[in-house]
ZADO-1210 file (C-alpha; in nm, 4 decimals, padded with zeros to 6 digits):
<atoms>
<atom x="01.6497" y="20.0998" z="19.7537" code="MET" pos="1"/>
<atom x="01.8844" y="20.1799" z="19.4640" code="HIS" pos="2"/>
<atom x="02.3046" y="20.2643" z="19.5222" code="LYS" pos="3"/>
<atom x="02.3206" y="20.5615" z="19.6196" code="ARG" pos="4"/>
<atom x="02.6952" y="20.7596" z="19.7093" code="HIS" pos="5"/>
<atom x="02.7363" y="21.1605" z="19.7553" code="ALA" pos="6"/>
<atom x="03.0366" y="21.4059" z="19.6998" code="ILE" pos="7"/>
<atom x="03.1009" y="21.7204" z="19.8790" code="ILE" pos="8"/>
<atom x="03.2965" y="22.0130" z="19.8204" code="ALA" pos="9"/>
<atom x="03.4134" y="22.2223" z="20.0091" code="GLY" pos="10"/>
<atom x="03.6300" y="22.6053" z="20.0426" code="SER" pos="11"/>
<atom x="03.9671" y="22.7008" z="20.0467" code="LYS" pos="12"/>
<atom x="04.0672" y="22.5770" z="19.7104" code="GLY" pos="13"/>
<atom x="04.4031" y="22.7189" z="19.6179" code="ASN" pos="14"/>
<atom x="04.5957" y="22.6641" z="19.2481" code="ASN" pos="15"/>
<atom x="04.7624" y="22.2693" z="19.3172" code="ASP" pos="16"/>
<atom x="04.5709" y="21.9783" z="19.5073" code="SER" pos="17"/>
<atom x="04.7533" y="22.0620" z="19.8574" code="SER" pos="18"/>
<atom x="04.5494" y="22.0172" z="20.1497" code="VAL" pos="19"/>
<atom x="04.3710" y="22.3430" z="20.2169" code="PRO" pos="20"/>
<atom x="04.3286" y="22.4961" z="20.5703" code="GLU" pos="21"/>
<atom x="04.1785" y="22.2652" z="20.7956" code="GLU" pos="22"/>
<atom x="03.8685" y="22.4128" z="20.8530" code="ASP" pos="23"/>
<atom x="03.7396" y="22.4464" z="20.4848" code="GLY" pos="24"/>
<atom x="03.4796" y="22.3357" z="20.4701" code="LEU" pos="25"/>
<atom x="03.2886" y="22.5976" z="20.4960" code="ASP" pos="26"/>
<atom x="03.2360" y="22.8737" z="20.2172" code="GLY" pos="27"/>
<atom x="02.9346" y="22.9290" z="19.9838" code="ASN" pos="28"/>
<atom x="02.9911" y="22.9126" z="19.6063" code="ILE" pos="29"/>
<atom x="02.9351" y="23.2101" z="19.4356" code="PRO" pos="30"/>
<atom x="02.8145" y="23.0690" z="19.0934" code="HIS" pos="31"/>
<atom x="02.5663" y="22.8900" z="19.2958" code="TYR" pos="32"/>
<atom x="02.1869" y="22.9750" z="19.3264" code="ASN" pos="33"/>
<atom x="01.9600" y="22.6823" z="19.4729" code="LYS" pos="34"/>
<atom x="01.6291" y="22.8926" z="19.2815" code="SER" pos="35"/>
<atom x="01.6899" y="22.6928" z="19.0489" code="LYS" pos="36"/>
<atom x="01.5848" y="22.3475" z="19.1490" code="PHE" pos="37"/>
<atom x="01.3084" y="22.3795" z="19.0354" code="ASP" pos="38"/>
<atom x="01.3510" y="22.4399" z="18.6996" code="ASP" pos="39"/>
<atom x="01.6969" y="22.1967" z="18.6386" code="SER" pos="40"/>
<atom x="01.5091" y="21.9261" z="18.8041" code="THR" pos="41"/>
<atom x="01.1889" y="21.8313" z="18.6370" code="LYS" pos="42"/>
<atom x="01.3294" y="21.8143" z="18.2536" code="SER" pos="43"/>
<atom x="01.6774" y="21.5263" z="18.3649" code="ASN" pos="44"/>
<atom x="01.4606" y="21.2181" z="18.3712" code="HIS" pos="45"/>
<atom x="01.4182" y="21.2926" z="17.9869" code="SER" pos="46"/>
<atom x="01.7047" y="21.4234" z="17.9912" code="LEU" pos="47"/>
<atom x="01.9365" y="21.0907" z="18.1004" code="SER" pos="48"/>
<atom x="01.7143" y="20.9006" z="17.8152" code="ASP" pos="49"/>
<atom x="01.8189" y="21.1336" z="17.5553" code="TRP" pos="50"/>
<atom x="02.1852" y="21.1247" z="17.6576" code="ARG" pos="51"/>
<atom x="02.1442" y="20.7378" z="17.6630" code="ASP" pos="52"/>
<atom x="01.9364" y="20.6743" z="17.2980" code="PHE" pos="53"/>
<atom x="02.2661" y="20.9337" z="17.2336" code="ARG" pos="54"/>
<atom x="02.5204" y="20.7080" z="17.3304" code="ALA" pos="55"/>
<atom x="02.3348" y="20.4615" z="17.1494" code="ASN" pos="56"/>
<atom x="02.2956" y="20.6370" z="16.7897" code="LEU" pos="57"/>
<atom x="02.6913" y="20.6972" z="16.8287" code="VAL" pos="58"/>
<atom x="02.7807" y="20.3830" z="16.8995" code="ALA" pos="59"/>
<atom x="02.5286" y="20.2518" z="16.6512" code="HIS" pos="60"/>
<atom x="02.6913" y="20.5080" z="16.4284" code="GLU" pos="61"/>
<atom x="03.0748" y="20.3673" z="16.4815" code="GLN" pos="62"/>
<atom x="02.9379" y="20.0191" z="16.4369" code="GLU" pos="63"/>
<atom x="02.8898" y="20.0662" z="16.0813" code="GLN" pos="64"/>
<atom x="03.1600" y="20.3372" z="15.9534" code="LEU" pos="65"/>
<atom x="03.3537" y="20.0124" z="16.0591" code="LEU" pos="66"/>
<atom x="03.1518" y="19.7843" z="15.8547" code="ASP" pos="67"/>
<atom x="03.2055" y="19.9808" z="15.6108" code="SER" pos="68"/>
<atom x="03.5806" y="20.0034" z="15.6321" code="GLY" pos="69"/>
<atom x="03.5362" y="20.3943" z="15.6530" code="THR" pos="70"/>
<atom x="03.8326" y="20.5095" z="15.9195" code="PRO" pos="71"/>
<atom x="03.6881" y="20.7256" z="16.1688" code="SER" pos="72"/>
<atom x="03.9333" y="20.9617" z="16.4521" code="THR" pos="73"/>
<atom x="03.5423" y="21.0686" z="16.6485" code="ASP" pos="74"/>
<atom x="03.4294" y="20.6800" z="16.7517" code="THR" pos="75"/>
<atom x="03.2909" y="20.5746" z="17.0754" code="ALA" pos="76"/>
<atom x="03.2898" y="20.2262" z="17.1933" code="SER" pos="77"/>
<atom x="03.3283" y="19.9954" z="16.9617" code="ILE" pos="78"/>
<atom x="03.0645" y="19.7720" z="17.1549" code="GLU" pos="79"/>
<atom x="02.7062" y="19.6970" z="16.9961" code="PRO" pos="80"/>
<atom x="02.4952" y="19.9579" z="17.0403" code="PRO" pos="81"/>
<atom x="02.2116" y="19.7442" z="17.1987" code="GLN" pos="82"/>
<atom x="02.5105" y="19.5932" z="17.4842" code="GLN" pos="83"/>
<atom x="02.6156" y="19.9581" z="17.5309" code="LEU" pos="84"/>
<atom x="02.2604" y="20.0533" z="17.8270" code="GLY" pos="85"/>
<atom x="02.4522" y="19.7894" z="18.0263" code="LEU" pos="86"/>
<atom x="02.8648" y="19.9276" z="17.9901" code="LYS" pos="87"/>
<atom x="03.0711" y="20.2086" z="18.0494" code="LYS" pos="88"/>
<atom x="03.0861" y="20.4600" z="17.7847" code="TRP" pos="89"/>
<atom x="03.1947" y="20.7695" z="17.6371" code="ALA" pos="90"/>
<atom x="03.1643" y="21.0084" z="17.3574" code="HIS" pos="91"/>
<atom x="03.2304" y="21.3111" z="17.2051" code="SER" pos="92"/>
<atom x="03.0197" y="21.5868" z="17.1974" code="ILE" pos="93"/>
<atom x="03.0535" y="21.9517" z="16.9363" code="PRO" pos="94"/>
<atom x="02.9221" y="22.2016" z="17.2741" code="VAL" pos="95"/>
<atom x="02.9434" y="22.1645" z="17.6374" code="PRO" pos="96"/>
<atom x="02.6197" y="22.1031" z="17.8570" code="GLU" pos="97"/>
<atom x="02.5641" y="22.0383" z="18.2170" code="THR" pos="98"/>
<atom x="02.6218" y="21.7100" z="18.2907" code="GLY" pos="99"/>
<atom x="02.9627" y="21.6561" z="18.0777" code="CYS" pos="100"/>
<atom x="03.2914" y="21.5900" z="18.1002" code="VAL" pos="101"/>
<atom x="03.5062" y="21.8558" z="18.0737" code="LEU" pos="102"/>
<atom x="03.8844" y="21.6055" z="17.9476" code="VAL" pos="103"/>
<atom x="04.2303" y="21.7800" z="17.9987" code="ALA" pos="104"/>
<atom x="04.4318" y="21.7744" z="17.6659" code="THR" pos="105"/>
<atom x="04.7767" y="21.7640" z="17.6944" code="GLU" pos="106"/>
<atom x="04.8265" y="22.1608" z="17.6473" code="LYS" pos="107"/>
<atom x="04.7159" y="22.1646" z="18.0846" code="LEU" pos="108"/>
<atom x="05.0022" y="21.9180" z="18.1218" code="ASP" pos="109"/>
<atom x="05.2032" y="22.1246" z="18.3598" code="GLY" pos="110"/>
<atom x="04.9337" y="22.3774" z="18.4979" code="VAL" pos="111"/>
<atom x="04.8610" y="22.1755" z="18.8728" code="PRO" pos="112"/>
<atom x="04.4928" y="22.2199" z="18.9454" code="SER" pos="113"/>
<atom x="04.3885" y="22.0369" z="18.5646" code="PHE" pos="114"/>
<atom x="04.6577" y="21.8375" z="18.5068" code="GLU" pos="115"/>
<atom x="04.4837" y="21.5078" z="18.3033" code="ARG" pos="116"/>
<atom x="04.1748" y="21.6190" z="18.4666" code="THR" pos="117"/>
<atom x="03.7738" y="21.5036" z="18.4693" code="VAL" pos="118"/>
<atom x="03.5560" y="21.8094" z="18.5116" code="VAL" pos="119"/>
<atom x="03.2158" y="21.7242" z="18.5907" code="LEU" pos="120"/>
<atom x="03.0745" y="22.0181" z="18.4376" code="LEU" pos="121"/>
<atom x="02.7801" y="22.1447" z="18.7129" code="LEU" pos="122"/>
<atom x="02.5706" y="22.3768" z="18.5503" code="ARG" pos="123"/>
<atom x="02.6182" y="22.5379" z="18.2246" code="LEU" pos="124"/>
<atom x="02.5214" y="22.8088" z="18.3167" code="GLY" pos="125"/>
<atom x="02.5022" y="23.1439" z="18.1103" code="SER" pos="126"/>
<atom x="02.6635" y="23.4950" z="17.9784" code="ARG" pos="127"/>
<atom x="02.5248" y="23.6243" z="18.2943" code="ASP" pos="128"/>
<atom x="02.8600" y="23.6860" z="18.5313" code="PRO" pos="129"/>
<atom x="02.7109" y="23.6051" z="18.7801" code="ARG" pos="130"/>
<atom x="02.5735" y="23.2434" z="18.6348" code="ASP" pos="131"/>
<atom x="02.9453" y="23.0854" z="18.4832" code="GLY" pos="132"/>
<atom x="02.9648" y="22.7120" z="18.4053" code="PRO" pos="133"/>
<atom x="03.1244" y="22.5223" z="18.7176" code="PHE" pos="134"/>
<atom x="03.2069" y="22.2024" z="18.8071" code="GLY" pos="135"/>
<atom x="03.4659" y="21.9505" z="19.0634" code="VAL" pos="136"/>
<atom x="03.7516" y="21.7936" z="18.9131" code="VAL" pos="137"/>
<atom x="03.6951" y="21.3676" z="18.9452" code="LEU" pos="138"/>
<atom x="04.0102" y="21.2093" z="18.9555" code="ASN" pos="139"/>
<atom x="04.1872" y="21.3549" z="19.2374" code="ARG" pos="140"/>
<atom x="04.1577" y="21.2529" z="19.5737" code="PRO" pos="141"/>
<atom x="04.3375" y="21.4245" z="19.8715" code="LEU" pos="142"/>
<atom x="04.4116" y="21.0958" z="20.0899" code="ARG" pos="143"/>
<atom x="04.2466" y="21.2992" z="20.3786" code="ARG" pos="144"/>
<atom x="03.9626" y="21.2426" z="20.5632" code="LYS" pos="145"/>
<atom x="03.7043" y="21.4747" z="20.6911" code="ILE" pos="146"/>
<atom x="03.7806" y="21.4460" z="21.0195" code="LYS" pos="147"/>
<atom x="04.1655" y="21.4930" z="20.9449" code="ASP" pos="148"/>
<atom x="04.0576" y="21.8674" z="20.8885" code="MET" pos="149"/>
<atom x="03.8996" y="21.9382" z="21.1970" code="LYS" pos="150"/>
<atom x="03.5687" y="22.1310" z="21.0227" code="PRO" pos="151"/>
<atom x="03.3831" y="22.3212" z="21.2845" code="SER" pos="152"/>
<atom x="03.0345" y="22.1951" z="21.0656" code="ASN" pos="153"/>
<atom x="02.8627" y="21.9286" z="21.3660" code="PRO" pos="154"/>
<atom x="02.7852" y="21.7462" z="21.1206" code="ASN" pos="155"/>
<atom x="03.0518" y="21.6863" z="20.9270" code="LEU" pos="156"/>
<atom x="03.2788" y="21.6393" z="21.2587" code="ALA" pos="157"/>
<atom x="03.0381" y="21.3498" z="21.3205" code="THR" pos="158"/>
<atom x="02.7844" y="21.2152" z="21.0986" code="ILE" pos="159"/>
<atom x="03.0635" y="21.2462" z="20.8066" code="PHE" pos="160"/>
<atom x="03.4011" y="21.1855" z="20.9635" code="ALA" pos="161"/>
<atom x="03.5507" y="20.9064" z="20.8023" code="GLU" pos="162"/>
<atom x="03.4689" y="21.0522" z="20.4303" code="CYS" pos="163"/>
<atom x="03.7416" y="21.1004" z="20.2264" code="SER" pos="164"/>
<atom x="03.8197" y="21.4267" z="20.0307" code="VAL" pos="165"/>
<atom x="03.8547" y="21.5284" z="19.6890" code="HIS" pos="166"/>
<atom x="04.0637" y="21.8603" z="19.4926" code="PHE" pos="167"/>
<atom x="03.7456" y="21.9603" z="19.3650" code="GLY" pos="168"/>
<atom x="03.9521" y="22.2891" z="19.1989" code="GLY" pos="169"/>
<atom x="04.1349" y="22.5736" z="19.2679" code="PRO" pos="170"/>
<atom x="03.8605" y="22.7997" z="19.3728" code="LEU" pos="171"/>
<atom x="03.7015" y="22.9112" z="19.7404" code="GLU" pos="172"/>
<atom x="03.3455" y="22.6609" z="19.7104" code="ALA" pos="173"/>
<atom x="03.1439" y="22.4577" z="19.9019" code="ASN" pos="174"/>
<atom x="02.9261" y="22.2142" z="19.7667" code="MET" pos="175"/>
<atom x="02.7799" y="21.8407" z="19.7329" code="PHE" pos="176"/>
<atom x="02.6621" y="21.6022" z="19.4697" code="LEU" pos="177"/>
<atom x="02.4791" y="21.2727" z="19.5325" code="LEU" pos="178"/>
<atom x="02.4917" y="20.9458" z="19.3656" code="ARG" pos="179"/>
<atom x="02.1865" y="20.8090" z="19.3980" code="MET" pos="180"/>
<atom x="02.1962" y="20.5534" z="19.0864" code="GLY" pos="181"/>
<atom x="01.9770" y="20.5380" z="18.7694" code="ASP" pos="182"/>
<atom x="01.6250" y="20.6295" z="18.8214" code="GLY" pos="183"/>
<atom x="01.6871" y="20.6934" z="19.2173" code="GLY" pos="184"/>
<atom x="01.4081" y="20.9928" z="19.3195" code="ALA" pos="185"/>
<atom x="01.5682" y="21.3230" z="19.3172" code="PRO" pos="186"/>
<atom x="01.6022" y="21.4187" z="19.6948" code="LEU" pos="187"/>
<atom x="01.4099" y="21.7823" z="19.8197" code="PRO" pos="188"/>
<atom x="01.6569" y="22.0657" z="19.8059" code="GLY" pos="189"/>
<atom x="01.8936" y="21.9318" z="19.5301" code="LEU" pos="190"/>
<atom x="02.0043" y="21.9428" z="19.1460" code="GLU" pos="191"/>
<atom x="02.0127" y="21.7266" z="18.9326" code="GLU" pos="192"/>
<atom x="02.2871" y="21.7382" z="18.7216" code="VAL" pos="193"/>
<atom x="02.2338" y="21.4628" z="18.4923" code="ILE" pos="194"/>
<atom x="02.0240" y="21.0812" z="18.5966" code="SER" pos="195"/>
<atom x="02.1523" y="20.9498" z="18.9645" code="GLY" pos="196"/>
<atom x="02.3873" y="21.2269" z="19.0263" code="VAL" pos="197"/>
<atom x="02.2487" y="21.5417" z="19.2185" code="CYS" pos="198"/>
<atom x="02.4169" y="21.7950" z="19.3517" code="PHE" pos="199"/>
<atom x="02.3674" y="22.0936" z="19.6473" code="GLY" pos="200"/>
<atom x="02.5429" y="22.4019" z="19.8787" code="ALA" pos="201"/>
<atom x="02.6212" y="22.3708" z="20.2010" code="ARG" pos="202"/>
<atom x="02.2948" y="22.4890" z="20.3281" code="ASN" pos="203"/>
<atom x="02.1510" y="22.1410" z="20.2003" code="SER" pos="204"/>
<atom x="02.4392" y="21.9902" z="20.4518" code="LEU" pos="205"/>
<atom x="02.1790" y="21.9317" z="20.7261" code="ASN" pos="206"/>
<atom x="01.9292" y="21.8274" z="20.5182" code="GLU" pos="207"/>
<atom x="02.2042" y="21.4896" z="20.4234" code="ALA" pos="208"/>
<atom x="02.2421" y="21.4298" z="20.7021" code="ALA" pos="209"/>
<atom x="01.9268" y="21.3432" z="20.8121" code="ALA" pos="210"/>
<atom x="01.9558" y="21.1099" z="20.5227" code="LEU" pos="211"/>
<atom x="02.1947" y="20.9458" z="20.7238" code="VAL" pos="212"/>
<atom x="02.0164" y="20.9529" z="21.0503" code="LYS" pos="213"/>
<atom x="01.6964" y="20.7605" z="20.8832" code="LYS" pos="214"/>
<atom x="01.9274" y="20.5624" z="20.6973" code="GLY" pos="215"/>
<atom x="01.8235" y="20.6665" z="20.3437" code="VAL" pos="216"/>
<atom x="02.1776" y="20.7773" z="20.2577" code="LEU" pos="217"/>
<atom x="02.5077" y="20.5790" z="20.4589" code="ARG" pos="218"/>
<atom x="02.8342" y="20.8322" z="20.5135" code="PRO" pos="219"/>
<atom x="03.0689" y="20.6053" z="20.3044" code="GLN" pos="220"/>
<atom x="02.8382" y="20.7022" z="20.0341" code="ASP" pos="221"/>
<atom x="02.9173" y="21.0647" z="20.0446" code="PHE" pos="222"/>
<atom x="03.2470" y="21.1874" z="19.9034" code="ARG" pos="223"/>
<atom x="03.4196" y="21.5290" z="20.0070" code="PHE" pos="224"/>
<atom x="03.5478" y="21.8101" z="19.7225" code="PHE" pos="225"/>
<atom x="03.7494" y="22.0443" z="19.8776" code="VAL" pos="226"/>
<atom x="03.7018" y="22.3658" z="19.6136" code="GLY" pos="227"/>
<atom x="03.5384" y="22.4102" z="19.2688" code="TYR" pos="228"/>
<atom x="03.6140" y="22.4984" z="18.8868" code="ALA" pos="229"/>
<atom x="03.5036" y="22.7918" z="18.7776" code="GLY" pos="230"/>
<atom x="03.4638" y="23.0004" z="18.4537" code="TRP" pos="231"/>
<atom x="03.3050" y="23.3292" z="18.3290" code="GLN" pos="232"/>
<atom x="03.0341" y="23.1497" z="18.0176" code="PHE" pos="233"/>
<atom x="03.3357" y="23.2813" z="17.7725" code="ASP" pos="234"/>
<atom x="03.6349" y="23.1847" z="17.8643" code="GLN" pos="235"/>
<atom x="03.5277" y="22.7940" z="17.8726" code="LEU" pos="236"/>
<atom x="03.4125" y="22.8254" z="17.5180" code="LEU" pos="237"/>
<atom x="03.7923" y="22.9609" z="17.4112" code="ASP" pos="238"/>
<atom x="03.9270" y="22.7170" z="17.5771" code="GLU" pos="239"/>
<atom x="03.7320" y="22.4836" z="17.4537" code="ILE" pos="240"/>
<atom x="03.7851" y="22.6784" z="17.1066" code="GLU" pos="241"/>
<atom x="04.1796" y="22.6709" z="17.1838" code="SER" pos="242"/>
<atom x="04.1870" y="22.2953" z="17.2445" code="ASP" pos="243"/>
<atom x="04.2587" y="22.2873" z="17.6394" code="TYR" pos="244"/>
<atom x="04.0016" y="22.0530" z="17.6377" code="TRP" pos="245"/>
<atom x="03.7796" y="21.7601" z="17.5113" code="VAL" pos="246"/>
<atom x="03.3875" y="21.8157" z="17.5849" code="VAL" pos="247"/>
<atom x="03.2648" y="21.4494" z="17.6319" code="ALA" pos="248"/>
<atom x="02.9255" y="21.2861" z="17.8021" code="ALA" pos="249"/>
<atom x="02.9568" y="20.9908" z="17.9276" code="CYS" pos="250"/>
<atom x="02.7802" y="20.7464" z="18.1483" code="SER" pos="251"/>
<atom x="02.7367" y="20.7632" z="18.5403" code="SER" pos="252"/>
<atom x="02.9065" y="20.4788" z="18.6381" code="GLN" pos="253"/>
<atom x="03.2481" y="20.6759" z="18.4954" code="LEU" pos="254"/>
<atom x="03.1624" y="20.8977" z="18.6985" code="ILE" pos="255"/>
<atom x="03.0961" y="20.7197" z="19.0442" code="ASP" pos="256"/>
<atom x="03.3727" y="20.5016" z="18.9611" code="GLY" pos="257"/>
<atom x="03.6307" y="20.7052" z="19.0182" code="ALA" pos="258"/>
<atom x="03.4589" y="20.9042" z="19.3374" code="THR" pos="259"/>
<atom x="03.5366" y="20.5606" z="19.5152" code="VAL" pos="260"/>
<atom x="03.7855" y="20.4117" z="19.3998" code="ASP" pos="261"/>
<atom x="04.0282" y="20.6617" z="19.4094" code="PRO" pos="262"/>
<atom x="04.3993" y="20.4305" z="19.2300" code="SER" pos="263"/>
<atom x="04.0800" y="20.4294" z="18.8861" code="SER" pos="264"/>
<atom x="04.2217" y="20.6139" z="18.6325" code="ASN" pos="265"/>
<atom x="03.9095" y="20.8233" z="18.5078" code="LEU" pos="266"/>
<atom x="04.1593" y="21.0203" z="18.2365" code="TRP" pos="267"/>
<atom x="04.2310" y="20.7238" z="18.0571" code="GLU" pos="268"/>
<atom x="03.9869" y="20.5438" z="18.0436" code="GLU" pos="269"/>
<atom x="03.7600" y="20.8351" z="17.9596" code="ILE" pos="270"/>
<atom x="03.9296" y="20.9065" z="17.6233" code="LEU" pos="271"/>
<atom x="04.0102" y="20.5725" z="17.4883" code="GLN" pos="272"/>
<atom x="03.6483" y="20.4683" z="17.5923" code="LEU" pos="273"/>
<atom x="03.6215" y="20.7213" z="17.2746" code="MET" pos="274"/>
<atom x="03.8378" y="20.6050" z="17.0587" code="GLY" pos="275"/>
<atom x="04.0398" y="20.7580" z="16.7709" code="GLY" pos="276"/>
<atom x="04.2533" y="21.0598" z="16.8671" code="GLN" pos="277"/>
<atom x="04.1147" y="21.0004" z="17.1700" code="TYR" pos="278"/>
<atom x="04.2684" y="20.7278" z="17.2593" code="SER" pos="279"/>
<atom x="04.5658" y="20.8707" z="17.0944" code="ASP" pos="280"/>
<atom x="04.5801" y="21.1453" z="17.3830" code="LEU" pos="281"/>
<atom x="04.5508" y="20.9190" z="17.6496" code="SER" pos="282"/>
<atom x="04.8545" y="20.7335" z="17.5539" code="ARG" pos="283"/>
<atom x="05.0832" y="21.0616" z="17.5371" code="LYS" pos="284"/>
<atom x="05.3650" y="21.1175" z="17.7535" code="PRO" pos="285"/>
<atom x="05.3013" y="21.4572" z="17.9841" code="LYS" pos="286"/>
<atom x="05.4361" y="21.7485" z="17.8021" code="GLN" pos="287"/>
<atom x="05.7093" y="22.0105" z="17.9300" code="ASP" pos="288"/>
<atom x="05.4685" y="22.2698" z="17.9038" code="ASN" pos="289"/>
<atom x="05.6466" y="22.5654" z="18.1455" code="SER" pos="290"/>
</atoms>
């Protein structure tokens, strides 16, 4: 069986990483449209192959630049490309895509919700105001458990009571991610973001609980998120153009590790793997932008 981890996002997020109201795990996502499951899940295994292939191309290009002595400010990993599939990797991409990460720059220092955050973009969306981009913050553990929030949902109160809670963003929401491990088959009712990482809405929670009862998943494999981050399509593009975010692709191992180990510094790790100017950014002291 492939290793699986899951992440659940809740509601009642606010403008910082504080814990929301205790029963704040019952909201819905305005952006979320479950009817799009079928279209998105059919092609993501080929997209995974493409992501790995692209990462190898970036690494190979960087290796050639290093061999030629040509300087580069946009690097990925200095590991030989044939070894890349066995290691964590991250590299910049020119435009956002579903499954990419948005890495906050120093321009967001002093902004409580997004300072030094890494946001996993669950869906790129479109220019339709009801279908904008959205994702969850990966590196903001709240150091609380589900039982501390006294949820009204019986599955949350029992099966998932001991699961940890993370801050997912400043907007009210309820969704979950499922980390299945590379090569795992997508589960019914869940939308695959990248290979091995799926998400669903509140109405998929009972399905997830049923999988735990059947022994397919374990409660400790779940990571719950309170809130989410969402934009209008052009708003996100404007923020990227204004250098508030670095857009990157990264290996699923990085996403998995950030949700399992609260002490990991995902923001710094991704930037250092990207190298060059991004590695320099990871070492900058926090700016006072107030």
